[in-house]
Residue, then its C-alpha position, 0 to 999 in steps of 0.5 A: m489821497l484825492a484830498v492831498a492831490l487836490l491840495l497840491a493842485g491848489c498850491a501849484s495854481l497859487v504858486d503859478r498865479a503868484s509867479n505870474r504876478l511877480g513877473t508882471q510887477l518885475s517887468a514894470g519895474i525894469l521898464d521904469h528903471d533909469d540905470p541900464a547897468t543895474v538892470a543888466a547886472g540883476l536881470p540874469a538872476y531872474l532869467l535863471l529863476l524863470d528857467g527853473l519855473n518853466q521846467d514844468p511841462k505845464a508852465s503857463p503861456a504867460r510865464l513862458c512868453l515873459a521868459g521869451r520877452l526878457y531873454g530877447a530884451y537881454a540879448g538885444s540890449f545888454v549882450a555885446e558878444p555876438e555868439r552869446a546874443r545869438r544863443l540867448s535870442a535862440r532861447a528867447l524864441d524857444y520860450a516864445a514858441r512854447g508859450a504860443c503853443a501853450y496858448g493854443a495847439r494851432w500855434c505849435g511848431l509854427p516857426d518850422g512851417s512853410y510861409e503858406a502854413v504860417d499865412a494860413a494859420v494867422a489868417t484865421a486868428s482873432r483878437k483872442d489870439l493877440e498874445a500868442l501872436a505877439c509873443l511869437g512874432t517879437a521873439w522871432a524878429g529878435y532872433i532874426q536880428n541876432h542871426a543876420d549872418d545866417w541865411d536860414a534865419i533871413a529866409d524866415i523874415p517873411k514868416a515872422r513878418r506875417v505873424i507881426e502883420r497879423v497883430v497889427e491887422l487885429e489891433p493897429t495900436h497894440a502895445g503902443g505901436e511896438p509891433q509897428l516898430y518891429l515891422g519897420v526894422m524887419n522891412s529894412l534889414l535887407p537892401p531893396a535888391y535883396g527884398g528890403k522894403p524901405d518905403v514900407a519900413q518908413g511908414h511903420f517907423e512913423r506910425a510907431i512914433e505916432l502911436s507912442a505919442g513921440r515918447n518912445q525914443m528907440a523908435r527914432v533911433l531904430y528909424a535912423r539906424h535902419y532906414a535913414r542909413m539905408v537910404f543915405d539920408q543924413e538930414l533925417h538921420d541927424r534930426l531923429l537922433d537930435e530929437a531922441l537926445a533932446a527928449d525927456p527919457e522918463a516915461p511910464g513903461l519906456t524909461l529904460t528903453n529911452t535911456l538905452a536909446r539915448e546911449q545909442a543915439r549918441q553913438l550914431k550921431d558921433s559916427s554920422k559924419d564918417y558914415f555919410e561922407 
């Protein structure tokens, strides 16, 4: 019986490593794809597969966080129906919260805690905690964006922002500036009268562009959408969009993002005159 138990445990470990490796490879393939329609059509099948694999109460933190990232990306980039996007981003946050908890008990229940509890927890985080914090922070930010009409979600902005700020404090260049981009958006979700910080947001957007060596065109598009429109700067708005449209979308790990950015840049540019008049 002991031999059988050990064999089964070994098989489970192999399956877990194989699924994690497959997830990493699939994510790379998705990010390097240049046809968003193909990704939108194919991604749900893999999301359902992850749902099945993550039924295991001992699912690995990496696989849980992968599910959180992919559900968040799908909700944010491919779902036009608001209610459905809200539902899927909530699933993304649930997976990310489970993933962070699987990385360490100290991260369990963090989204339900007070700002003071979140701040105290992340203050003692070290570089070994980066994956847990990035996993939770990015999914949380996506959830808030998709629940912008929910004041309970808006009230969580300082907590989610603090998690991502800690990632940047620990590793300013993490993920090619992606956390900087999230901070740019989160600091510009609200107008200044309600706690928005456009000057802080601008700094993060500029840093995100710099850290990607100008290759992440979504940074320019979100900079235009969230900052330039907030401060009513049409010159900056149109320049950023023109740069995004002129850039080659193909870049390792950014091709899909840049292709989506070009579509959004065209829409924003077409509505620029009406918005700023």
